[in-house]
N, C-alpha and C positions, 0 to 999 in steps of 0.2 A: 473460798470454801464452796464446794458443790452444793447446789440447792437440794433440799431434802424432798422436794416434790417432783417426781419424774413420771413420764408417760410410759404406759405399758401397752403391749399389743392386745387386741380385743377381737372376740368373735361374738356372734349373736345367735339366738336359738332358732330352730326351725319352726315353720308354721305360718307362712305368708299366704296372701290371697293370690288368685290367678293373675298373672301378667305375662303376656307373650303372644305367640301366634294363636290362631283360632283353636279353641278347645273342643274335645270330643263332646258329644251330647251329655246333658246333665245326668241322665240315668246311667250312662256308661261310666261317668266319673264316680258316681256313688257306689256302683257295684265293684269297680276297680279298687276303691278304698276298702270296701268290706272284705274282698277276697284276698288282697295281697297281704303277705305276712309282715310282721314287724319284729324288730329286735330291741331289747332294752339296753341302753348304754349309759354310762356315767359321763356327763358333759360338764366340763369345768368352764365357768364363765368369768371373764374379767370384771373389774369394778365398772359400775355405770359411769363414774367419773374416771377417766383413764389416767389416774394418778397413782403414785406410790408415795404415801405419806410416812415419813420416819419420825417426825417430831411435830407435835401439834399443841395448840392451846384451844380448849373448848370452853365457851362461855354461853350462858343463857342471855338472850336479849331482854327478857322481862324477868322480874324477880318473884313471880308467883311460884307456888309449890310444885305445880305440874311441870313448869319450865325447868326448874331446878332438878326435879326428879328425872326428867327426860335427858337433860344435859349430863347428869351423873351416869345415866345408863349408856349414853353415847361414849363418855369417857371410859367407862368400864370395858365397852366393846373394843375401843382403840387399844387399851392396855392388853386385853386378851389376844390381840393380833399383833403384838410386838411394837406398837407405836409408843414412843417416849412422850409423856405428857408434861407440859410446863406446869409447875406447881401452882395450883389455883390461888393459894394465899399470896404468893409473891406476885402473881399476875394482877390480883385485885388491888394490892398495895401500889403496884406500878401505875395502874389505870387511875387510881384515886389521886396519886401525887401529880400525875400529868393531866388531871382534870378531864379524862376521857369519859368517865362514867363507865357503865358496863354494857353499853349498847353495841359495841363493836363497830359503830359507824365512825371510823376514824379516817382522816383524809390520807391520800397516798403517801405523802411525805412522812406523816406521823407513823404510818404502818411500816414504812421502810426503816424509820428510826427504831421502832419497836423490834423489827426483825434484826437490826444490828445488835441489839442488846440480847435478844433471845437466841440468836443464831438461826440458821436455816430452818424454817418451820411454817406451818399453815395455821391460820386463825380460823377456827370453825365456830361459827355463830349459830346458835339454836334459837329460833323465834317460834313460840307456840301461840297460834291464833285461837285454837279451840281445844279444850280438854274437859269433857263433861261426861258424867254418868248419871242416868236418870232411870227411875222406876215407873213402869206403866201397868195399869190394871186394864185388862181387856176381857171381853166375853164373846163367845160365838154361840149361835143357835144351830144345833146339829140334829140329825134324826138317826134313831137306831134302826136295826134290821126290820123292826115292825112298822117303821114309818112314824114313830112317836118322837116328838120334839123334846130336846133337853138342852140345857145350858152348860157350856164348857167354859171354865174360868181360866184365864191366863195371867200369870204374873211374870212380867218381862223386865229385865234389866239390860239397858243398852248403853254403850259407850261410843263416843265420837272423838277422834283426834285429828287435828290438822296443824302442821308445823312447817317451818322452812329451815333448810340447812344452807348456809352460805359459807363458801370457802374463799378466803383471801390469802394470797401469796405474800408473805411478809418480806420477801426479797425484792418485790417490785411494787407492792402496795395495791395490786390489782385484785378485784373480785373476779375469781376464775369462774365460779359456777354457783348458781342458786337453784335449789330443787325443793319442790313441795312434797311433803310426806303426809299421806292421809291413811287412816286406819279406823276400823270400826269393829265392835264386838257385840254380840247379842246372846244372852242366855235366858231361858224361860222355863217355867214350870206350869203344868196344866193339872186341873182337877175338876171333878164333876160335882163335888159336894160343897164347894165354896172356894174362894180365892186361896191358893196355896201361898206359902211364904215366898218372898222375892229371892232370886239368886243373889249372892253377895256382891256388893258394889266393888269391894277390893279385888275380888277374883276377876271381875269383868274389866276393871281398869288395868290390872296387871296383864291380862291377855291382850288387851288393846295396845298397850305400850310395847309388848313383845313383838307384835306385828309391825309396829312403826320402827322399832330398832332393827328388825330383819331388813327392812327397806334401806335403812342407813348403812347396814353392813354391806348390802349389795352395791351401794354407791362407792364405797371406799376399798372393799376387799374382794378377792376372788371368792366365788361360791360355786357349789356343785349341785347338780340335780340329776335324777334319773329320768331319761327320756326314751320314748318309743319312736324308732325311726323305721321307715319302710326299707326292707331289704329282701330281695326276691330269693325264693328257695325252690325254683323249678328243677326237675330232674334233668332237663335238657342242658347240655354243656357242663354238667356238674355244678350248677349254681347252688344246689342244696349243700354241698360240702363247705362252700364259703359261708353260707348262712349258719351252719352249725358252729363254725369258728367264731362268727360274730356273736352268737348266742352266749358263748362263754367268755366274751370280752377279749378274744385274741385278735385285735384289729390288724396288727402287722401280718399275722399268719393269714387272716382273711383276705388281706390285700394281695398277698402272694398267690393264694388260691384263685382269687378273682382274675389275676393276670392270666393264669392258665385257662380259666373258664372262657375268657374273652377270645384267646387264641383258638380254642376248640370251637367256639361258636362261629368264628370267621371262616373256618374251613368246612364246617358241617352244613348239611342241608336242613336248616331250621327256619321257622317262621321269623319274620322281621321283629316281632315283639320280643322274642327270646334273645336275639342279638342286641336289641335296645336295652334289655334288662341286664345283659352281661356288661355293657358299657356303663350302665347306671350303677351297678354294684361296685365296680372298680372305682368309679367316680366318687361314690360315697366313702369308700375306704380312704381315698386320697384326701377327701374333705376332712375326715376325722384325724388324718395325719398332718393337717394344716398345709398340704401341698395343693394350694388353691388353683394355681394355673393349670396343673394337670387335671385336677378335678373338673374345672370348667370345660376344658376341651372334651373330656369324656362325657360329661353330662349333656353338653350341646349336641354331640354326636348322637347320643341316645335319643334326645328330643327330636332330632331331624329324622330319625328312623321311625319312631313310634311315640309321638308326643303325648302329653297329658299333664294334669295338674301336679301329680307326684313329682315328675321330673322338673317341670317349670318352677315349682316352688324351691326345689333344691338348687336350681341354677341361680335364682334371684338371691337366695341366702348365701351361696358361695361367692357371688359377686360382691356382696356387702362385706363378707369376711375378708376377701382379698383386698378390697379397698382400704378397710380399716387396718389390716396388718401392714400394708405398705405405708400408710400415713403414720402409724405409730412407730414403725421402724425408723422412718425419716426423722421424726421428732425425737426419738430416743437417741439418735446419733448426735443431735444438738446438745444433749447432756444436761439440759436445765429446763425448769418450768417456764422461764422467761421466753424461750423459743416457742414453746407450745402456746403460751398466752398470745404472743404476737401473731401466730398462725391462726388463732381462733378469733381474731378481730379486735384484740386489745390495743391500747395505745402503744406507741413506740417506747421502748424501755429507756431511752436516753435521759428523759427528764427525771424519772424516778431514780435511776442510778446516779445521776448528777447531783441530786439533793441528798443522797443516802448519808454521806459522811457528815454533811452539815447538820442534817436533821438528827442523826444519831448522837452527834456531839452535844447538840442542844439538849436532847432528852437526858443524856447521861449526866450532864452538868446539873440539870434541874433536879434529877432524882437524888444525886449525892448531896447537893446543896440544899435540899429541903423542898424542892418543887414549889407548890403553892402554899406551903405551910407557914411561910413567913421567913424573914431574914434573920430571926433571932436564934437559929440553931447554933449550938456550940461546935468548936472544932472537933471535940471528941465524938459528937453525934455524927458529924459528917464522915469522920474516919471509920466509924463503926458501920455506917451504911456502905461505904466503899468496900470494906473488908467483906461484908455480907455478899455484895455483888460478885466479888472474886471467888468466894467459897461456893456460890451457886453456879459458877461457870459462865456468868453473864458478861464478864469482861476478861480480857487477857491479862497476863502478868505485866506486860509492858504498859497497858492502859492503866492498870492499878498503880504502878510505880509513878507514872507521869502525873496522874491526878493526885496521888498522895503528896508528891513534892509541891504541887500547886496549893494544896490545902495547908501544908506546913508553912508555906511562905506567909500566910496570914497571921502566924504566931509572932 
């Protein structure tokens, strides 16, 4: 069965520092940024983890209320984005019977065995290191328009969150990625006649956790944002026409218009900066069309004619996007998370896959036969657990029949 965790192509947002040939003077760079027009576009970004998760088990590493609340919010976000979640009750029972606890720190062979029972899936472990909301009373001495001093009272409610998201591929038992999530929230009220009441702790905690969940969403799922990008609108060579199309979001039409603008600039007697801008505009439309090689050629030509931070930043960004797109396409051709893990420095998959059947068989036998609950289970109890596994889709019909015959032999 194909792994449920697959790589996707990725791009990153614009806004890098200067890197390249010598830059124009700082004051020229500043005025260029102030004077040049921008267009607002919707940019869709891929997940920070270049994965596509179809089925997952989400567990908190610690049992406190905040960890459970955060894990529940992560689970809800997964469900909202079409991810099938392993039933938590069944997962807890499985971990308890196999004596794993709920830490998620299971060895690779056990993870592979768990994956054999659950099917292709990712184990997402949530570890919360800090989750606190505090109230603080502050005061400031200020002066009014007459210069008279007075006291301003501040009632502040602050929240801090820090947690870790760890993703384990249950097909190989490897930890693919670990990422720290940090979020904070502050609300305050001010008064001159005495300390006002504190903002509610619940509202602050809720806002803090929403920020943390937004970060988790951006790890696992595509997300969009509105961005302002530089795009030239000079009258020379008709650049303004392409700018107008970009303003209304017609990127393909803007690209076609930019092609015409560039040809016009090549034959017209214009200053080098306008020719560079024609190359730049067309390069940016190619970038937004994910035609990175063409975009790079055009942007580098623009920089060679009339360089600057605006162009150099776009070149650096386009290079990264092109590199990521090529890498993701290559990994996606491999068709499985195991290929991606190997490329990202994981261990060779032979050991994990070699122990998969043996580990899964051991876990399956232990779960059906009572695990660590003792050898006194009745035949009826073992058959009941076996049927439950079949009903939950955790074992195939063939595995069910084979194990059923094995249990009935004990009669």
